[in-house]
N, C-alpha and C positions, 0 to 999 in steps of 0.2 A: 381527207376531211382534219385528219388529227395533225401534219403539219401547219396548215391553215389557222389554227384554233392553235395551238402552241404556240406561233406569232404575235396571236392577238392576248392573250392570257400574261406573256409578257409583264403587257403595260395594263391591265384591266383585272376588276377582281369579280368579274361575271362569265361564270361558265359557258360554253352551250352544251347541249345534248352529245356529244361524241366520246365523251369521259365516259369509262367505266362507271355504268349506275351504281351498279354492287358497293364502291366507295363515294358516293355524294355523300356528302356531309353538312351541305349548304341547302337552306332552304331552296334559292333557286334553283339549285342543282334537282330538287325533289319536283320543286314543279314540273319541271325539262322533265325529268324521266319520268314521272307520273302519269301523260300524256303523248299518248302514240302521235297525238296531232300537234305533238307542240315540237315532238323529236323528228318529224318529217317535213315540217318545218325550217323547223334548223338546218335539214338537209338542203332543201333546195338554197335560204339563202346563202350557206357556204359556199354552194357550188355555186352561184350568181354572184356572189362577190369574188372568188378565186376567175371564174370567168370574165368578170371586166376588168380585175386587177391584174390581171395579161395583157390587155388590150391598148392600157394605159402608156402613153409616156410618162418617164420617171416621176419628176414633178407632180403629177395628178397621181399617179401612185401614192406618195406618202403623202396627198392630201383625203388622198380615200381610207388607209389608214387609221390616219388620226379619227376624220370622223366614224368608221368605224367601230376604233376604239370607245369615243365619246358615245356608243350609240348602247356598244354590249352594258356602261355602267346604267346609259338612261333608263331602259327598259326597265329592269329587273327595279330600281327605286319607283320609279315611274305608277307601277303595278303591283306595289307593295302598300301595306294599308297606315306601315311609317314613319314612311320618308325613306328607307333604311336599304331597304333589296332583303328585306331579315324578316319581314313578318306578311302571310302571304291570307285573302283572303279564299278560304278555295269555294266559293263559290262565283266570287270575279275573275281574282285573277286567271286564270284558264285563258278566260272571253278576254280578260287584256290585252296576254301573253300575246294571242293569238290576233289580236288587231295587230299590234304592233309587228310584228313579225312579217304579217303582213306587207304591210305600208315599205319596211325597212327592205321587201325583195323587190317590190314598185321601185325603188327607190333604185335599187344595183340593176335596174334592169335599163339598157341603151336605147335612145329613141335616135328621132331625127327631128330637126326643123328646116323646114323648106329643103331638104336633102342635104343639111348638114349633118356629120353624126355629134349626138349631143347628150351628156350624164347628166345627174343631180348631183349639184350642189349643197351636202346636210348639213347643219352643226348641230349640236345636241350637247343638251346639261341640265345637271335634275340637284337641287340638294333643298339639304331641310331648312326652312323657312328663319329667319332671328330671333332672337330669345325676344324679342318686343312684338314679335306678331301678335295678329289675334289668334285666337283657339283653333278657328277653325282651318286654319291656311295649316295643309298639314307640305307643301313641298310648294318647292321654287322651281317649274320646270322654265328649260328654253327650245325652240324648235324652229329651225330656219331651211328651209327648203327655194332652190331656184334653178334655171337651168342655165347650162354651162357648153357653150360649143366646144369641140374639139380642135385644136389645130389641124386645119387641111393637110392634104397631101398634095396638091395644087397652091404653088405659089399666090396665084390670082385670088384666090377667092379668101385669102390672108385680111385684106381690110375689111372687106362686108364680118368673119367671125369676128376679128378686135372691135370695132362697130357694137357688132350683137350683145356681145359681152361686157361691157361700157355699158349700154343700156340696163342690161339690166342688173348690174354693177346700182347704178343709179339707181334702181328702183328696191335694190333691198338695204341700200346704204348705211348710213350708221360706222362705229366701227366693231359694234360686236361687245363692247362691254358692260349689255344685258346676259351675254353667260354665264357672269360672274356676281350678278347679281343675285343677291338669297331675299327678298322681299318683296318681289312681281313673280308672276306668271306671264311668258308671252308666245305666242305663234306667228310665223312668216312664210303664208306659202306665195309663190312669183309662178302660173303655172303658161304654158305658153301654148298656142294652137293657130294654125298654117288658117286664117280663112280668106286669103286671094290666091294667087301665082306669087303676088308680091308683097301680102298684108300680112305681118305675125301680130296677133296680139297676145297680151297678157297680161291673164288675170290676179290682180295683188293680192290676196284674202291678208286680215291683220285680226289678232285677238290680244288682247293685255287684261289682266290681270291685275288691279294694286291691291286687292282684299280690303274694298273700301261699299259702299254702297253696290257697286254693281260692274262685272266684268263690262269692257265696250268690245267692238268687232268695227271692222270695217274691212271696204274695199273698195279698189281703184283699176285701171284698165289703161293698158300703153298700148299704144300700135308704132310698129317699126316697118320700114319699107323697105324688104330686100335689094330692091336694083339701086334703089341712091342710098341706101346704107346708113340710114338716120330716120329719127325716129318720127310723127305724122305731129304735123301743126292742124292746129283747128284752121289759117288758111287756105294749105292746099285744099280742103274740102269745102269752104265756104269762101266767099269772097263776102268781103268789109264788115260791118256792122251791123247792118240793117234787117238781117233777118231777125236775129233775138228778140226784136219788141214782138211780132207776131210769132213766135218761137214761144216764149214766154206763158205767154196767152194761153195757146195747144196743153203746155208741158202744166201749168195750175188745175186746170181742171182735170188732170190725170193723178191729183195728188189728195192724199187722204184727209179729208175735209177737218179733220177731229186732231187738236195736238198740234196745227201746224205752226208751229213758230215765225213765224216773216207774215207781213201783212199785205200781198197783190204781187202780180204779175213782177211788179215794175223790182224787188228782190231778188229775182232770179235771174234777171242780167249780168247779174257782175259773176253768175257762175256757170254760165249754161260758156263761156266760152271754152272753158278747160279741158282738152280733150282727156284727160282723168276721169272722167265723167262719160264717158263716150263709150258706144259698145255699136259699131256695125255690123248690119245683120239687114238681108233681103226685104228684112219687114219695115227698114225705119234705121234712125238713129235713134239711140235709148241714151238715157240722161239717170243715171245715177249721182241720188243723193247718200250719204251716212246719213246717221242716227246724232241726234243735233243742227245738222245744216239748214234742215227746212222743218223739222217737224223733232218732236220728241222724245227721246227713247223707248217708251214702250209703244209708240206709234214703230217704227222700226225703220229700216233706210226706205226709199222713194222711189219710182221709179219708173218715167214717160218716155213713151217712144211715138215719134215723131215720123211720119210718111216722106220719104224720096218725093211724093211729086209734091207735097207740099213746100219740100226744101228745093225745088228743082231754079225758079228761078234764081238762085243764087249758089248752088254748084259752080265749080270748076271746075273746065275741062279734064285735069287731071281725077276731079271727084267724081266726074262725070266714070271714068275709065276704072278707076277702083272699082264703081257702087258695081259698073256691068260684071266684071269681074265674080263682086260677090256671087251672085245669084251661078256661074259656073258652077 
């Protein structure tokens, strides 16, 4: 573990607990050395990093090293009370560090998507807010986490892998400029789930804090066909537009009647055809509306599920096939 840390510490001021604790001088060193739990987690994290790095192609090795250096600099600042990684609350800092280490171990653990090897692409930054920010803004942190399929050994799988990674990159979006922003706090998480042998669902959650009245969060859901190597479109599942009227009526009855920002079912029709609001399950098609889309912030996100039996007359042949696979 020493050689692993020596490489990282060349570029990061935040150490791990493999150093000689008798010589610990920095507050973050004292925090790690003072907790057997954190020391154990650090050993597990280092092992996970080394194992993952050894398995990656060269370009991904470099990307992983960059991400690890970012995280080492990030977590100390995030868990400190001064945003600098120099002052820690003994009551809360160990728990914060433990959660960050557990999350990092998870991010360093490879997995599969539809039988294809995958890893997490992560980015981190944390900085003191700009001078003109409110006093309660103590840290501007940015975190991004998304899946990435590794280059396949079989060249025949390359088109699928490339198409999947382009899809995920589109969900992440942006140019990463927010990671240099010291006026906001953001989080982006894209989590894939295989919901049938041919269909992958990506749940994207976002958080934005502009240090104004209140932070906002949102979620979208996208689906990707493995055999077809492309995202799901509304027309893959449902024929035409006639379904939107009856479905809008059914959805309307399930919304929280308090604090609605729309007048009636007709206002839902333009929203229903966007697959980013869809979640497919054996129970039916669920529509999710983020805050402010149909209701006030205080009402929270709104969900409504319509059964497949109600949608039966509009289902396409491909839709029937995919729905049948959801139940298997």
